[in-house]
KOLKOL-124822 format. One record per residue (C-alpha): residue number from 1; x, y, z. Coordinates in steps of 0.25 Angstrom, whole numbers. Layout:
NODE	NUM	X	Y	Z
...
//
This chain:
NODE	1	262	671	182
NODE	2	274	669	174
NODE	3	284	667	186
NODE	4	274	657	191
NODE	5	275	649	179
NODE	6	290	650	178
NODE	7	291	645	193
NODE	8	282	633	189
NODE	9	290	630	177
NODE	10	303	631	186
NODE	11	297	622	197
NODE	12	292	612	186
NODE	13	306	612	180
NODE	14	312	609	193
NODE	15	303	598	196
NODE	16	305	591	183
NODE	17	321	593	184
NODE	18	326	579	181
NODE	19	336	574	192
NODE	20	339	559	187
NODE	21	333	547	181
NODE	22	329	535	188
NODE	23	325	522	180
NODE	24	323	531	168
NODE	25	314	541	175
NODE	26	319	555	177
NODE	27	318	560	191
NODE	28	315	574	193
NODE	29	314	584	205
NODE	30	299	582	205
NODE	31	299	567	205
NODE	32	308	567	216
NODE	33	299	576	224
NODE	34	287	567	221
NODE	35	295	555	225
NODE	36	299	561	238
NODE	37	285	565	241
NODE	38	280	551	238
NODE	39	291	545	248
NODE	40	287	555	259
NODE	41	273	552	257
NODE	42	276	537	258
NODE	43	283	538	271
NODE	44	272	546	276
NODE	45	262	536	272
NODE	46	271	525	278
NODE	47	271	532	291
NODE	48	255	534	291
NODE	49	253	519	287
NODE	50	263	514	298
NODE	51	255	522	309
NODE	52	242	516	304
NODE	53	248	502	303
NODE	54	253	503	318
NODE	55	240	508	323
NODE	56	233	497	315
NODE	57	242	486	321
NODE	58	241	492	335
NODE	59	226	493	334
NODE	60	226	478	331
NODE	61	233	476	344
NODE	62	246	472	337
NODE	63	256	475	349
NODE	64	269	469	343
NODE	65	277	482	340
NODE	66	286	473	331
NODE	67	274	469	322
NODE	68	270	484	321
NODE	69	284	488	318
NODE	70	286	478	307
NODE	71	273	481	301
NODE	72	276	496	301
NODE	73	290	494	295
NODE	74	285	485	284
NODE	75	274	494	280
NODE	76	283	506	280
NODE	77	292	499	270
NODE	78	281	495	261
NODE	79	275	509	261
NODE	80	288	515	258
NODE	81	292	506	247
NODE	82	278	508	240
NODE	83	280	523	241
NODE	84	294	523	235
NODE	85	288	514	224
NODE	86	276	524	222
NODE	87	286	536	222
NODE	88	295	530	211
NODE	89	283	526	202
NODE	90	277	540	204
NODE	91	289	547	199
NODE	92	290	538	187
NODE	93	300	528	191
NODE	94	297	514	186
NODE	95	301	505	197
NODE	96	304	493	189
NODE	97	313	501	180
NODE	98	320	507	192
NODE	99	322	493	198
NODE	100	328	488	184
NODE	101	337	500	183
NODE	102	342	498	197
NODE	103	344	483	197
NODE	104	359	483	194
NODE	105	361	494	205
NODE	106	352	487	214
NODE	107	360	474	213
NODE	108	373	482	216
NODE	109	366	490	227
NODE	110	361	477	233
NODE	111	375	471	234
NODE	112	379	483	241
NODE	113	367	484	251
NODE	114	365	469	253
NODE	115	367	470	268
NODE	116	357	482	268
NODE	117	347	474	260
NODE	118	349	461	268
NODE	119	346	469	281
NODE	120	334	475	274
NODE	121	328	462	270
NODE	122	331	456	284
NODE	123	323	468	290
NODE	124	311	465	281
NODE	125	312	450	285
NODE	126	313	454	300
NODE	127	301	464	299
NODE	128	293	454	292
NODE	129	296	441	300
NODE	130	295	448	313
NODE	131	304	438	320
NODE	132	311	450	326
NODE	133	303	462	331
NODE	134	306	475	339
NODE	135	307	471	354
NODE	136	312	457	351
NODE	137	324	452	360
NODE	138	334	445	351
NODE	139	348	439	352
NODE	140	357	444	341
NODE	141	372	440	340
NODE	142	371	436	355
NODE	143	365	449	359
NODE	144	351	451	365
NODE	145	344	463	358
NODE	146	330	469	358
NODE	147	325	473	344
NODE	148	321	488	344
NODE	149	318	491	330
NODE	150	319	483	316
NODE	151	323	491	304
NODE	152	323	486	290
NODE	153	339	486	290
NODE	154	342	483	305
NODE	155	336	480	318
NODE	156	339	488	331
NODE	157	340	481	344
NODE	158	344	484	358
NODE	159	354	475	366
NODE	160	354	472	380
NODE	161	365	483	382
NODE	162	356	493	377
NODE	163	363	494	363
NODE	164	356	497	350
NODE	165	359	486	340
NODE	166	357	487	325
NODE	167	356	473	319
NODE	168	355	472	304
NODE	169	342	464	300
NODE	170	350	454	292
NODE	171	358	450	305
NODE	172	345	447	312
NODE	173	339	439	300
NODE	174	352	431	297
NODE	175	356	428	312
NODE	176	350	419	322
NODE	177	343	429	331
NODE	178	336	425	344
NODE	179	323	432	346
NODE	180	319	430	361
NODE	181	306	437	359
NODE	182	301	431	346
NODE	183	289	423	351
NODE	184	291	426	366
NODE	185	301	433	376
NODE	186	304	420	384
NODE	187	319	419	387
NODE	188	327	409	394
NODE	189	337	415	404
NODE	190	349	406	408
NODE	191	359	407	419
NODE	192	370	398	421
NODE	193	377	396	435
NODE	194	388	386	439
NODE	195	389	380	453
NODE	196	401	373	459
NODE	197	401	357	458
NODE	198	400	356	473
NODE	199	386	362	474
NODE	200	373	355	476
NODE	201	367	354	462
NODE	202	353	351	467
NODE	203	354	363	476
NODE	204	359	371	464
NODE	205	347	367	456
NODE	206	337	370	467
NODE	207	343	384	469
NODE	208	344	388	454
NODE	209	329	383	452
NODE	210	324	391	464
NODE	211	332	403	459
NODE	212	327	402	445
NODE	213	312	401	449
NODE	214	314	413	458
NODE	215	317	422	447
NODE	216	304	431	446
NODE	217	307	437	433
NODE	218	308	423	425
NODE	219	296	418	417
NODE	220	288	410	428
NODE	221	281	401	418
NODE	222	294	394	415
NODE	223	302	387	425
NODE	224	317	389	426
NODE	225	327	378	421
NODE	226	339	374	429
NODE	227	350	366	422
NODE	228	363	360	426
NODE	229	370	364	413
NODE	230	385	360	414
NODE	231	396	354	423
NODE	232	406	365	421
NODE	233	421	365	425
NODE	234	419	373	438
NODE	235	404	373	440
NODE	236	390	366	438
NODE	237	383	375	428
NODE	238	368	377	430
NODE	239	358	385	421
NODE	240	346	392	426
NODE	241	336	396	415
NODE	242	323	405	417
NODE	243	314	411	407
NODE	244	311	426	405
NODE	245	302	434	396
NODE	246	311	445	394
NODE	247	324	441	386
NODE	248	329	456	385
NODE	249	331	456	400
NODE	250	339	443	400
NODE	251	352	449	406
NODE	252	345	455	418
NODE	253	337	443	421
NODE	254	349	434	420
NODE	255	356	442	430
NODE	256	345	441	439
NODE	257	345	426	438
NODE	258	360	425	440
NODE	259	359	433	453
NODE	260	347	424	458
NODE	261	356	412	455
NODE	262	368	418	462
NODE	263	361	421	475
NODE	264	353	408	475
NODE	265	366	400	474
NODE	266	373	408	484
NODE	267	362	407	494
NODE	268	362	392	492
NODE	269	377	391	494
NODE	270	379	386	480
NODE	271	393	391	474
NODE	272	393	396	460
NODE	273	405	390	453
NODE	274	416	398	446
NODE	275	427	393	438
NODE	276	438	386	445
NODE	277	451	379	441
NODE	278	458	368	449
NODE	279	473	367	447
NODE	280	479	353	450
NODE	281	495	352	451
NODE	282	502	339	448
NODE	283	509	333	460
NODE	284	523	337	455
NODE	285	519	351	454
NODE	286	513	351	468
NODE	287	526	345	474
NODE	288	534	356	467
NODE	289	525	367	472
NODE	290	526	361	486
NODE	291	541	361	485
NODE	292	541	375	480
NODE	293	533	380	491
//
């Protein structure tokens, strides 16, 4: 029995061994173990609560995955923050004293981590406002991307070239971002074509209108728009506009429309213009060339 008591005393002494002081409270091995257990339990509880929340939302026929993801993440952050506060209070740390003691350090750290904090706050804004959700098609810095996931610091998107793009949340909040799928997925697809000045413009309009209406993949409830946009230096420029409901496939569908326009103008005998330059020589230069030849 003596050796058991000795072992208990040894273990008790090890658990009570002070490591450091935090906000005037001695932190021992035992308190660290208790804090770690509370943190682990918090993450486990967060996992269970998130699963219950997802089941509840889907049972209520909430089909928007973006809504589910936002609710899940915000709930996770709330549970973890609560668990950390409970853990600190359990091991005897006064949070108000801790904040007061670390105020000066927090100010210095804040200046050093202002970009990280800026992205963090921007992430909370995006998750709360839900103006951008996973699956949305955006235009950021003249690039069309599809949002894959939204984190608290950055948003992961995929480009049309199948590249993974990591966008800081602050860049999205502060920049002018076009969301093609915010309210609906309607997108106006434009193609520009130039014809020679000698072409019959009435025939050009008829051919372009007929070709645009024959595009089976366009939105059938919106009529195409044909506009004569400019009298260029070498061509008369026309714009053909149709509406589509999938902005992510804009390049592929624009290629199809360009091909339709090409063959339709070719079959109608209408010449697509290309840049030309006419050079005119003054009469003395013409005479000099004739004498030299």
